[in-house]
N, C-alpha and C positions, 0 to 999 in steps of 0.2 A: 356654410359649415365651418365651425371654428376648429382650431387645432386640437382642443381637448376632445371634441366629438370625433375627429378623424382618428385620434389615438385609440379611443374606446372602440371604434368600429373595426379597426384592424389590429386589435391587441394581440390576438393569437396568430396573426399572419406571419410574424417574424420568428415564431418558435419553430424549432426543428420538428420533424415528424416523430422522432423518438425523444420525447421530452421527459424521460424517466429521471427522477432526482436521485442520483447515485450517492451524493454526499450524505443525505439523511439516512439511507440504508446502511452505509458504512458505519455511521455513528451508532446506530441501533445494534448492529452486529457485534461491535467491539464491547460496548456497554461496560466501561471501566469507570466507576463513579469517583473513586478516590485516587489521590496522587500516589498513595502507597502501592495500589494495584498497578498503576502505570510504571512506577519505578521497578516493581518486581518483574513486570513484563520486559522492561528494557534490560534488566540484569540477566534474565534467562536468555534473551536474544543475543546479548553480547557473549555469554558463555558458549552458546551453540555456534556462533560465528568463529570464536577462537578454536573450538574443537574441529570445525570444518577446515579451517586454514591449517591447523597442525596435521590433520589427517591427510590433506592434499600434499603437504610438504613431505610427510613420511613416505607416501607412495612415490613421489618424485625422487626421493633419495634412493629408493629401491630400483629405479629404472637402470642406472649404470651397473648395478650388481647383476641384474637379470641379463643385461647386454653382455657382460663379461662371461657369464656362465654359458 
């Protein structure tokens, strides 16, 4: 038996039991074909992150006022 025959015989023996291909599913789920769409998605994500950070900061500034009251 040659090395090539051995590799073909045990080709699927080294794969895990759950061999789902998650990378292909993620690319299909996002489906952003153009760079403009990707740039728009990044801009919206950045704006949301800024709003979240500012909101958290606002609530943290209210903690001392609540404590004093």
